[in-house]
Phi, psi and omega in degrees: 000155180265353182212184185303142177268119184271331189211152180211147176209158181223159178202160174093343176260166177056026177075014180262103179085154177277175174085189185290151174287116185227155177237140175242139179233146176237137190230163175296339179285002175089356184260152172242122184238139178251131184239139171264125185297344179269354183241116188277141167074333184248127176290151177274344176205146179220123178245115181216169181295147178293159181301130181095340178276152179289133179272119181266146180291120179273118185262336186208147178220153179203140174273152174196175176062024183266063186266352172213189186283349183254317187280139175191139177234155171236133174248137182230141177244142188238167185292340180266007179096359177291138167236123181237135175248121181257130174271111185286336178286317180270349183052056181213165174278114182283324185196148174210154179207176176225132184251011170071359177219151180306134184266109185279331183206138168231140177208132169287149180292333172212143178275332194254024175231169172300142184313127183240300179218156175225135175246133175236134178242148190223177168298163177058038163066024182262141172237125178247130177240124183250135171273117188263006183283334184231116178257110179281140185301329181245325183268351178070213179275141178282144183221163168232157185232138175230151173254141184208173173060031170052055173063026174250173178297137171265103191285322193209153175223135176221126178278144179292125182300330183273350180205108187289349180266003177244132177214160180245140172240150178242146188241165178290347177265012178081017184256158172241133177242131177257127185240149175232127179263134177245129183285152174284169180295328174224134185271356177223155171215165179269135174276186185291348177258005178083011180269150180289133178233134181292155177234130178266157177266224182230152180243124184242134176279117184271317183207150178220134180213142175270121184254335189212160174274351181242162179303140174267109192269337179206160179196165177202145176272153171281131177286344185261317183253110182299127177095349179280127189224140174240138181229154171230148185219172185289352176272016176062036181237135171258126181242135174254123184234164177233132176251120186260165175063025177293335181288351180268351183284000000 
């Protein structure tokens, strides 16, 4: 990369997802690069703006759809609100949209299954959840939107490893919000032209707590101990927390 690397994600190692062990990075230079850990110095794929186009700062990247040795997608969020999904097998843009605010985090609910859901968090307290099972030719993926964290930036989103329908978001006001997604009775319907259109369910806020006086910029769940969470924040503090009764959701 020619500038600072803002985001990184990995897949294919430790039994998470099929295919090669790969790392994806997103940079201020506007490019998204995929690296194979067995191949030194050269990326195996590079997605960047065409010559003459303005290069937007890439703030977040995430792997998904890695359910076998061939299929794999990368989703990237940019400072101008663009969200782009790249199909690494076809080396093309599978889908793109704009959410009008800088995208601080994108995450698939699982990396190693067929695309199911995607959560994107942005500046100005917005959370977008996309149902990825049905891609409409003109309307794309269906989504729902929630506001959270009292009009501050939603810095991060992490899905619970033991339950893909539960996730935590962190806010610029130092808060953590725990969310539960409920599926609709039917995930598709026909539009007026007879084409399949996705249907979203509902998103419910389960718990909210203020942890810090400064923004919580990153966090991660333990894959082994359900409810064990680590967070880092702008007050230079790493906190280890436990969320109880998640098995009742």
